[in-house]
N, C-alpha and C positions, 0 to 999 in steps of 0.2 A: 220459557213460554212468552215472557214479555218481549224478548228479542224477536221471536218469530212473528208476533202480532205487529210489532213496529215495522219489521221488514215487509210484511204483506201490505201495510198501509202505504209505504214508500213505493212499492212496485205497482200497486193499483194506480197511484198518482202518475207514475211514469207511463203506464199503459194508456191512460186516458188523455194525458196532457202533453208530455214533452215531445212526442213524435209529430205533433200537429202544429204547423205554423199558425201563429195567432192573427186572425182577422185580416189576412192578406188576399185571399182568393175565395171570398164568399160567392156562391154557396158551397163550393167544393170542400171548404174546411169542415162544414157541418157533416158532410158525408164521410170524411176521414175519421171524425169522432165516432160516428155510428159504427164504422168498420172496426175501430179499436175496441169499442164496447162489446160488439156482438159476434165478430167473426170467430167461428168455433176453432179453426186451425190455430189462430193466434192465441186464443185462450188455452188451447192444449199446450202450446209451447210455454206459456206462462206457468201453467201448473207443473210442467216438467221441471222448470227452474225452482219452484217452491219445494217440490219433492227433493231436488238435489240439495237445497239448503237444509232440509231436515236430516241429511246424512252427516252434517258437520258436528252437531252435538253427539251423535252416535259414535263418530270416529274418535272424539276426544274423551270418551268415557272409559273408566277402568273396567276390566272384566268383572262379571258378577261374582260376589263372594260365594264360597262353597261351604255348605253346611251338611255334615254327615252324622248319622246315628248308627251305632253298632251295639248289638246285643250278644252277650256271651251265652251260647247254648249250654256250655258246661262252664260254670263260673270258675274263674281263676282264684284259687285260694291264696290270700296274702296274710301277713301278720295282723292286719287291721280287720280283715274279713274278706269275703268273696267279692270279686269284681263282677258286677251285674251287667252294666251297660256303659257305653261311652258316647259322648257328644264331641264332635270336632268342628271347628270353624277356621277357614283360611281365606286369605285374599292374595291374588296374584298381582304383582307390580311389574310392568314391562320395563325395559332398560330406559335410562334417563333420556328424555327427548323423543321417545317413540310415539307417545300420544300426540305431541305437538306436530311431529312430521306427518302423522296420519291425518290430523285435523287440517293441516296446511294443504295436503293433497286433496281432501274433500272440498275445502274452500275454493281451490283453484278449479276443480271440476265443476263446482256450482257456478263460478264466474263464467266458465266457458258456456254453460247452459244459458246463462243470462244473455251473453252475446248472441247465442243462437236465437233466443227470443227476440232480441232487438233486430237481428237480421230478418227474421220473419215479419216483424212489424214494418220495417222499411220496405221489404218486398211487397207486402200487402198494400201499403200506401201508394207505392209506385204503380201497382196493378190497378188500384182504384182510380188513380189519376189518369192512367192510360185509357181505361175504359170510359171514363168521363169525357176525355177529349174525343174519343171515337164517337160517343153519343152526340157531343156538340157538333162535330163535323157532319154527322148524318142528319141532324136536325137542320143545320144550315143548308145542306144539300137539298133537303125536302123543300125548304122555303124558296131556294133559288129556282129549283125546277118548277115549282108551282107558279112563281112569278113569270117564268118564261112561257109557260102554258097560257097564262093570262095575256101576255104580250102577243103571242101567236093568235089568240082569239081576236085581239084588236086588229091585227093584220088581216085576218080572215074577213072581218067586216069591211075593212078598207078595200080589200081585193074584190069583194062582192060589189061594192059601189063602183069600182073601176070597171068591172065586167059589165054591169048594167049600163054604164055610160059609154061602153064600147071602147074603152081605153086600156083594158086589161085582157088577160087570157085566162081561160078556165084552168089551164095548167098551173097558174099561180095558186089557185085554191087547193089543187091536188097536192102541190108541194107543201103547203101549210098543213094539210091533213096528215101527210106523211111525217113531217117534223113533230106534229102534236102526238101522233101515235108512238113515236120513239120516246118522247119525253114522258108520256103516261106509263110506258113500260118501265122506264128508269125509275119513275116515282113509286111504282108498285114494288120494285126491288128494294128501294130505300125503306119503304114502310115495313117490309119483311125483315130487313136487317135491323131496323129500330127495335122490333119486338125481341129479336134474339139478343141484342146488346143490353136491353133493359133487364132481361132475365139474368144475364151474366153479371150485370152491375149490382142488382139487388141480392144476388146470391153472395157476392163479396161482402155486402153490408149485413147479410143475414136478417133482412127485414122484409116486410110486405111491400109489394110494388106500389108506387105512386108516381104522379107526374114528376119528372126530373126538372130541376130548375137550372137555367143557364143564364149567363150574362148576355147582353145584346151583342157584344163583340168580345171574343176571347182576349183576356188580358195579355199584355206584351211584357211579361216578366223577364228580366235579364239574369244571367248567372250572378251570384253574389260575390264571386271571386274571379280572378283572371285564370288563364289556362294553367299556368305553372302552379299557382296556389291550389287549384282544384286537384291537380295531379298529386301534389304533396299531401293534401288532406286525405285523399283516398288511401294512400299508404299508411297514414297515421290513424285514421278513424274508421276504416272499413270493418264492419262487425265480423266478417268471416276471418279476417287477419287477426283481429283481437281475440277471437275464439281460439284460433290456433296458438296464439301466444299463451293463453291461459292453460291450454292442454299441454303445451311444452313445459310450463312451470309446474303443472301437476305431476308430470313424469319426472321432473327434477326432484320434486319432493318424494316421489316414489322411489327413486334411487337412494335418497337419504333414509327412507323408511326401511328399505331392504337391508341396508348396512346395520341399522339399529336392531332389526329383527334377528340379525346374526349374532347379537350379543346376548348374554344370559338374562333370563327373567327371574325375578325373585318372588318368593311367596312367604307370607307371615301367617302363622296360625296358632291355635291353642287347642289342646285336648283336655276334656274334663271327664274324669272317670268316677262313676258312682259305685260306692262300696256297700255291700250288703251287711246284714247283721252278723257280727263276729260272735265267737263263743262267749265272750265276756261283755258284750255290749248290746244295747237295744236300739232298733231303728237303723236308718241309713247313716253312713259316715261319708263325708265328701273328702276325696283325696285331693291333694294339691293339684292345681292346674299345671299342665305341661306345655310351655310355649314351644313352637316349632318355627324354624326358618329353613326354607327350601330354595333350591336354585335349579333352573332348567338349563342344561348345557347343550348348546347347538353344535353337536358333533359333525353333522353332515354339511360341511361348508359349501360343497358344490351347489347345493340348492340355493343358497343365498347369493352366491356369486352369479348364478344363472339369472336370478331375479334382477340383480343390478345390471347385467348385460342386456336383459330384455328391455328394461326401462331406458337404457342408453340408446339402444337401437330405435325404439319408438320415438324418443326425443329427437334423434337425428331425422327420422322420417317426418316428423312434424315440421322441422326446419326446412326440409326439402319441399314439403307440401306448401309451406308458406311462400317460398321463393317462386314455385310454379304459379300459385295463386296471384302473387304480385305481377308476374308477367302477363297473366290472363287479364287482370284488371287494367293494366296499362294499355293492352290492345283494345279492350272494350271502351275505355275512356277515349282513346284516340279516334276510334270509329264514331263514337257518340258526338265528340266535339266536331268532327267533320259533318255529321248530320245536322248539328246545330247551325254551323256556318252555312251549309247548303240551304236549310230552311229559311235562314235570315235573308240570303240572296234572293230566294224565290219570292219571299214576301215583297221585297222591293220591286222585283221584276213584274210580278203579276198585278201589283197595285197600279203600276204605271201602265201596263198593257190594258187593264180594265178601263182606266180612264180614257185611253186612246180609242178603245173599241166603242165606248159610249159616245164619244164625240163623232166618230165615224158613222154610227147608226143614225144620229140626229141629222147629219148632213144627207145621208142616203134616204131617210124618210122624207125629207123636204123635196129631194129630187123626184122620188116616186110619186108624192102627192101632186107634183107639178106636171110631169110628163109621162108618168107610168113606167119609167125605166128603172133599172137597178134593183128590181125585186129579188132576183136570185142573189145579188150581192148582199142585200139586207139579210136574207136567211143565213148566208155564210157568215156574216159578221155577228149575227145573233148566236150562232153556234160557238164562235170564238169568245163572245162575251160570257156565255155560259161556262165555257171551259176555264176562262181566266178567273171568274168568280169562285168556281169550285176549287181551283188550284190555289187561290189566295187563302181560302179557309183551310185547305189541307196543309199549306205551309205554316199557317198559324199553329195548328194542332201539332204538326211535326216538331216545330221549334219548342213548344212547351213540353212535349213528350221527351225530347232530348234533354232538356234541363231537368225534368223530373228524374230521368234515369241517372244523370250525373249526381243528383242529390242522393239517390239510392246508393250509388257506388260510394259516396262519401259517408254513408250511414246516417244521413241527416233525416 
């Protein structure tokens, strides 16, 4: 009981603390803690592990003692008197090492459940981060589109002044209205998407909806390791691979258990017979106790041989499954690393393109204010600036999402 309580305290600490990086990405860290505390799917995996741990003391326990009572319908007459009834007690003892093998098997199975819980926790954190990045991009897109609408309103006022002065065309105003209509439609779509993303996000946290907190600019966190080190750590630390290792070890213990179950079991017992009143005696007389030793002979050997082969086949299957999983993880990592590099390049590109577009617009605005020309070019450059601003934020979120997924593959 003390062991179970201690283990629960350790696991609750792991559930709430170890999977969350400390103080590096506020306010995202606080949302990860909420997800660890509240997500029902994660708590379900945690309870599955606790249930598996409870099988360990069961596996290492001896069979229950056997107590029997027998009553002689027709008393058996003896020299001391008639035998009235008998009480028997016995205890079965498995072959040496059987309980240890059974306990080892249960422990390895529980460890596999623990790695499944850790895998679920890593997957949940990755999903929370990915949804948070999507919300951040959507929020930034809303802000950028609104800024562009305000800029177009300014251009509309400028165009009206030019028209009244006879230096502009009414077509310029129509073009602005068309651009504004497109942006307002995009803004409505972004607002709808924001509502859907918030529902998804707070369902992961399993909490009531509230305003989501974002940094002014998404952090630019780099991977903690180089490419080769990340690849090596995935093969060494991925929870799915570790779970398969523990499953294989459990099956190895299962083979040892099957061998020991093919050995004899022993039982030790005692019979106690109560003697009734004899012809020359008064009251009950207790006969001597009769100790018993029994043995269970496993004659049907094919059953145990089949159990050993079954465990060996399953052990090989887990090895094959691990090799396939390693290949899949290697492919996933390579694709994710390429996405990370692509996002990094796009950040550099669109940051430069955005700066050039802003400089171009300032020059075009000066020319338009002077002679009324270049209005169409201003609108075209505004569209480019909107595109570059959005793509820069998308590249930021894609980069962090790729790093997050690599952390998930590493089981971090």
